[in-house]
C-alpha angles and dihedrals in degrees: 000000000000115000120220127204127193121219117184113217147161095066129195124204138201124351093350089058092048091052093049092047091051089052089048092239095121137034117237117234108243090342092300106137091196091071124039142149138217103191138054131198116220108209134192129168088265106034150024127208125182119204136167119253088248089064096056091090090063095057121108110276099253093047092044089053091051094047093047090049090054093046090052089059090045091052097046115111115249119229117228120249140161091023089299113132113205096193085082133055120240121024115192125231106197117215122231113173113190092188136108094224114036112142096250113015105018112159096006098107106021096116116085098243094045092048094049093046093049093049091052091046093053091048093048090049091059110277112147093205134010116228109212122192135177099187126063115228096182116138109289096016121136130226117275121220109256092237091057092044092052092044090056094056106024102090096039092046092051091049098053110021093092093046104047133018113266135200117198117223105204142124095206125093095210092055089046090055092048092049094045091052089053092051110263112164103211139025115219110193113180091195094069089248090296103105098075119037090210095057098091091050091053093048091049094047096050098033090219121163114253146182123241108206125187115232126169106216123333130301091263092063109007096108096048099111101310112201135200134169089210113357095189096055095035091056091045089053090047091057093045093051092045091053090049090051092050091049090051089052092054103262101134103160124101099222089117130125126202122217119184089206107237108212095010104116095335136118122216093270091051092050092048094049091049094049093043094051099027092128090077088080092064089078090066087069101234133104116270125227123193126190101205098142116125091338126164093250088072090058092044091055101037096042107171090018093060117125137190098257096028090213094158094056092042092053096045093049091043092056091048092049090048089054089053090057097253104166101204132035120192104219139179098189099049098166094053094047092046089051091052093048093050093049092045092051092048092051095051096040097084 
């Protein structure tokens, strides 16, 4: 039986979106009038067909039922959690790597005072949540013993977790438990909850919000010729199956975020297709997070115009993702991205 997927597209932003929503010409994303759409793309593994929302009523009954079911999830209002406010797009997840070997900022903030100061700086610049990690998961990196990982983050975490909202970037259930007991507000597991068999039990016990990220393979081997027949639909199916599994394990809440995992087992073409069509994941009904900041795809595209911080590529992709309704961006250079978002919004809000 042929499987259909619904991707919302042709977005409007700001005052133009509000006006169109009020005239009932567009549908607001998650009841946010500031961002809305007036087309959908109906996708199968063999075809794509773009239609306006006014044409949905003319679809065959079974397909119309499927599309309307997806749009209902896309329209539903999102409840706030983990200091993330879903009345706005985007929220910013600031990056604090307390590692010697992360791909971009390894070793820069590993001392206690530097780590604390940088976390506070990112928060003051506009990050809604600070994502702290003690293990690099860059391509080619190797697993870090959980004692070393916890030692890297323990003191800094204790010093700031009561002052600013913290997300914990880890694959290990014991570190999750330690962080939850200290007061972290979100668990960000790049393995898609598959690295540690105890992870799901911990998430269920503490009912903490978490991120499901897609990764093909592990950091040690994930960039060794990753292959997909259709990365967009395969990753969609991965999320759908993972949610079903979590429901079967007793996790019933909706405080879940989906991250397609840019750069985690993906070549340039995979990353570009995921970013370009990222709005397909809205029909799963959960907030979307994208880690586009400083990623390798920027170097692959810009070639001789690459730079150390890749701010230009980060900003351009961030604005595009914002216009696709992505609710959370994981960002190193918070001030620069916030500046770009503010200027962009002012320009389009005529």
